C-alpha positions in Angstrom: -5.3 -12.1 -89.6 -7.3 -9.6 -88.0 -9.0 -10.3 -84.9 -12.5 -10.2 -84.2 -14.0 -7.5 -82.3 -15.8 -8.2 -79.3 -19.1 -6.8 -78.1 -21.6 -7.7 -74.9 -24.6 -6.8 -75.3 -27.0 -6.4 -72.3 -30.4 -7.1 -73.0 -29.9 -9.6 -75.9 -33.2 -11.3 -75.6 -35.1 -8.0 -75.7 -36.3 -6.0 -78.7 -33.6 -3.2 -78.8 -30.5 -5.6 -77.1 -31.4 -8.4 -80.0 -31.8 -6.7 -82.9 -28.4 -5.1 -82.3 -27.2 -8.4 -81.6 -28.0 -9.5 -84.9 -26.5 -6.4 -86.4 -23.4 -6.6 -85.3 -22.4 -10.3 -86.0 -23.6 -9.4 -89.6 -20.9 -6.7 -89.1 -18.6 -9.7 -88.2 -18.2 -8.8 -84.5 -18.2 -11.6 -82.1 -20.9 -11.3 -79.7 -21.6 -11.9 -76.3 -24.5 -11.7 -74.4 -26.2 -11.7 -70.5 -28.6 -14.4 -69.6 -30.4 -15.4 -66.4 -31.3 -18.3 -67.8 -29.0 -19.5 -70.3 -31.2 -22.4 -72.0 -34.4 -20.5 -72.3 -31.9 -17.6 -74.0 -30.2 -20.4 -76.3 -33.6 -21.1 -77.3 -35.3 -17.6 -78.2 -32.4 -15.5 -78.5 -30.3 -14.5 -81.2 -28.6 -17.5 -83.3 -25.1 -16.7 -83.1 -24.4 -15.2 -79.7 -22.2 -16.6 -77.3 -24.3 -16.4 -73.9 -22.8 -16.0 -70.6 -24.6 -16.6 -66.8 -25.4 -13.3 -65.4 -27.7 -10.8 -63.9 -27.5 -6.9 -65.5 -28.2 -6.1 -61.4 -25.2 -7.7 -60.0 -22.0 -5.6 -61.0 -19.7 -8.6 -60.6 -21.4 -10.3 -63.1 -21.3 -7.2 -65.6 -18.0 -6.8 -65.3 -17.1 -10.5 -65.7 -19.5 -10.7 -68.8 -17.0 -8.2 -70.5 -13.8 -9.1 -70.1 -11.9 -8.6 -72.8 -15.1 -7.0 -75.1 -14.4 -3.7 -77.3 -18.1 -2.1 -77.1 -21.1 -2.8 -74.3 -24.5 -2.1 -75.8 -26.8 -1.5 -72.5 -30.0 -2.3 -74.3 -32.0 -3.6 -70.8 -35.0 -2.2 -69.5 -37.0 -3.6 -66.2 -39.6 -6.1 -67.2 -42.8 -4.8 -68.0 -41.4 -1.1 -66.9 -42.0 -1.5 -63.6 -40.1 0.1 -60.9 -38.0 1.6 -63.5 -35.6 3.8 -61.5 -35.2 0.9 -58.7 -33.9 -0.8 -61.5 -32.5 1.1 -64.3 -30.4 2.9 -62.7 -28.5 0.3 -60.7 -28.3 -1.6 -64.4 -26.6 1.5 -65.9 -24.4 2.1 -62.9 -23.3 -1.4 -63.6 -22.5 -0.9 -67.1 -20.5 1.6 -66.5 -18.5 0.2 -64.0 -17.9 -2.3 -66.2 -17.2 -0.6 -69.5 -14.4 1.2 -67.6 -12.6 -1.8 -66.4 -12.2 -2.9 -69.7 -12.3 0.5 -71.6 -15.4 -0.3 -73.8 -17.3 2.2 -75.4 -20.9 1.8 -73.5 -23.7 2.8 -75.9 -26.9 3.5 -74.9 -30.3 3.9 -76.8 -32.0 6.6 -75.8 -35.7 8.0 -76.3 -37.1 11.1 -76.6 -39.0 10.9 -73.3 -36.4 13.9 -72.1 -37.9 16.3 -74.5 -41.2 18.4 -73.5 -43.6 20.1 -75.2 -41.3 23.2 -76.0 -38.5 21.2 -77.5 -40.1 22.4 -80.9 -40.6 20.7 -84.3 -36.8 19.3 -85.5 -34.8 18.7 -82.1 -31.3 18.4 -82.1 -28.6 16.6 -80.1 -27.9 20.0 -77.7 -31.7 20.5 -77.5 -32.6 21.4 -73.8 -34.0 18.7 -71.4 -37.0 19.4 -69.6 -38.7 16.4 -69.5 -42.4 16.3 -68.6 -42.8 12.7 -67.5 -41.4 10.6 -65.0 -40.0 8.3 -66.9 -38.7 11.3 -68.5 -36.4 13.3 -65.8 -35.5 9.4 -64.9 -34.0 8.9 -68.4 -32.2 12.4 -68.1 -30.9 11.1 -64.9 -29.4 8.4 -66.5 -27.7 10.5 -69.2 -26.6 12.3 -66.9 -24.6 9.4 -65.0 -23.2 9.0 -68.8 -22.0 12.3 -69.0 -20.4 12.1 -65.6 -18.3 9.0 -66.7 -17.1 10.2 -69.7 -15.6 13.3 -67.8 -13.7 11.1 -65.7 -12.2 9.0 -69.2 -15.4 6.6 -70.0 -16.1 6.8 -74.0 -20.1 6.6 -74.2 -22.8 7.0 -77.1 -26.2 8.0 -77.2 -28.6 7.1 -80.1 -31.6 9.0 -79.6 -34.8 7.6 -81.6 -38.8 7.6 -81.5 -41.3 4.9 -80.6 -39.9 1.5 -81.3 -41.4 -1.1 -83.8 -40.4 -3.9 -85.1 -40.5 -8.0 -85.7 -39.1 -8.3 -82.1 -39.6 -4.7 -80.7 -41.1 -4.4 -76.9 -44.8 -3.9 -75.8 -45.3 -0.3 -78.1 -47.9 1.6 -79.7 -47.5 -0.4 -83.1 -47.5 -3.3 -81.8 -50.3 -3.4 -79.0 -52.5 -1.0 -80.4 -51.9 -0.7 -84.6 -51.0 -3.9 -85.1 -53.1 -5.6 -82.1 -50.2 -7.5 -81.5 -50.5 -9.5 -84.3 -54.1 -10.7 -83.8 -56.9 -9.8 -86.7 -58.1 -6.8 -86.5 -61.5 -5.4 -87.1 -60.2 -1.7 -87.1 -57.0 0.1 -86.5 -56.8 2.5 -83.6 -54.3 5.2 -84.0 -53.8 7.8 -80.9 -52.4 11.1 -82.5 -53.8 14.1 -82.8 -55.1 14.8 -86.4 -52.2 15.9 -88.5 -49.6 15.5 -86.0 -45.8 14.4 -86.9 -44.8 11.3 -84.9 -41.4 9.7 -84.8 -41.3 6.0 -85.1 -37.9 4.1 -85.4 -37.8 0.7 -87.1 -35.3 -1.1 -84.8 -33.8 -3.4 -87.7 -32.9 0.4 -88.9 -31.7 1.7 -85.6 -29.8 -1.6 -85.2 -28.6 -1.5 -87.9 -26.9 2.4 -87.1 -25.4 1.3 -84.2 -23.2 -1.6 -85.8 -21.8 0.6 -88.7 -21.2 3.6 -85.7 -19.7 0.4 -83.6 -17.4 -0.1 -86.7 -16.3 3.1 -87.1 -15.3 3.8 -83.2 -12.6 6.3 -83.7 -14.2 8.6 -85.8 -16.3 9.3 -82.8 -16.2 11.8 -79.8 -15.2 10.6 -76.8 -18.7 11.5 -75.7 -21.0 11.0 -78.6 -24.7 11.9 -78.7 -26.2 11.0 -82.4 -30.5 11.8 -83.3 -31.8 8.7 -85.3 -34.4 10.3 -87.7 -36.1 6.5 -88.5 -39.7 7.2 -90.1 -40.9 11.2 -89.3 -45.0 10.3 -89.9 -47.5 12.8 -90.2 -50.9 12.3 -89.3 -52.4 8.7 -89.5 -50.2 7.8 -92.2 -48.8 4.6 -89.8 -52.3 4.0 -89.3 -52.8 4.1 -93.3 -49.6 1.7 -93.3 -51.5 -1.0 -91.4 -54.6 -0.4 -93.3 -52.9 -1.3 -96.7 -51.6 -4.3 -95.0 -54.7 -5.5 -94.0 -56.4 -5.0 -97.5 -58.0 -1.6 -97.1 -61.2 -2.5 -96.1 -60.4 -2.2 -91.9 -61.5 1.0 -91.0 -59.3 3.6 -89.0 -60.4 4.8 -85.9 -59.3 7.2 -82.9 -58.1 5.8 -80.0 -60.5 6.3 -76.8 -58.6 8.0 -74.3 -61.4 8.0 -71.8 -61.2 4.3 -70.3 -57.2 5.4 -69.7 -58.2 8.8 -67.6 -61.4 6.6 -65.8 -58.8 3.7 -64.7 -55.2 5.8 -64.5 -55.9 6.2 -60.5 -55.9 2.6 -59.7 -52.9 1.9 -62.5 -49.4 3.5 -62.3 -48.8 2.1 -65.8 -52.0 4.2 -67.2 -51.2 7.4 -65.4 -47.5 7.4 -66.9 -49.4 7.1 -70.4 -51.3 9.8 -69.8 -48.2 11.8 -69.0 -47.1 11.1 -72.4 -49.8 11.5 -73.9 -48.6 15.0 -75.1 -46.1 13.3 -77.6 -49.2 12.6 -80.1 -50.3 16.1 -79.5 -47.0 18.0 -80.5 -44.5 17.2 -83.3 -40.6 15.8 -82.6 -38.5 15.2 -85.2 -35.5 14.2 -84.2 -32.5 15.9 -86.3 -30.2 13.2 -87.7 -27.8 15.4 -89.6 -25.0 14.8 -87.5 -25.6 10.4 -87.7 -26.3 11.3 -91.8 -22.4 12.7 -91.7 -20.8 10.5 -90.1 -22.2 7.2 -92.2 -23.3 9.0 -95.7 -27.2 7.9 -95.4 -29.0 6.5 -92.5 -30.5 2.6 -93.0 -34.4 3.1 -94.1 -36.5 0.6 -94.5 -39.7 1.5 -96.3 -43.1 2.0 -94.0 -45.3 -0.9 -95.8 -42.0 -3.4 -95.7 -41.5 -2.4 -92.1 -45.2 -2.5 -90.8 -45.5 -5.9 -92.8 -42.2 -7.9 -91.1 -43.2 -6.2 -87.7 -46.7 -7.7 -88.2 -45.2 -11.0 -89.1 -42.9 -11.3 -86.4 -45.8 -10.4 -83.8 -47.8 -13.4 -85.1 -44.9 -15.5 -85.0 -44.4 -15.3 -81.5 -45.3 -17.8 -78.7 -49.4 -17.3 -77.5 
């Protein structure tokens, strides 16, 4: 009998980590999850995960949790995206140490923050990275860490995607603004410049890509970078989908940026929102041809179904 492959998912109680854990389980993997609170993880995390006690900020905990694994998915993010550099860099460093210790492939979900306005309309994996934001510069530093580790023998996989959304997605434009965190809406608010395309990543589809690539590890380069196309939507197509879900009678309104600018001097998060506004002002489509060449096709849930499942998941969340 073929032995089941074993994966460690760091951040399995979160949006992307939870979806990847479920996808790996569907693909026949045994999945181990790192959690600081085993009771809470067992109650709120994906069913079927074997939880081990540990903190992603402690190298010894991550190395211990990685014993005998074939793959490590690093889906941990600082809570509320606070103190990004002080938390995200050490957590990734610990994941790298653990992957090296057991010779596992390390998978990292990357964002479009590493690209600036000049990146172009369609962006391939080898496009120059010139970030315009603080988070973007930190993301570039994290990807450089992975590259340096790969030079010394670590097998890495970076999968880049657009704005996350889904039934378990973390705070995002779709969940917080367009879907109002699942509340009953009197209007649909949309932030993009009219006619500008925007890349969206439905997390169950992205997680299926990660699991499919994990199954085909032998087909991957030791240092692999791939782009996930997801839903590249023009203008207010995402808002239109939300409006259809709500019955068509709810008006669509542009996002009011003025309060964000007025409050930004006092709120760090809002200053970062303004930094990233350019992503709503220029089109940035991720070129997924290399991914499609590897897998044959990219998993793609129809937009209306994805929005429906996302809103249903938001409405089921406690509070």
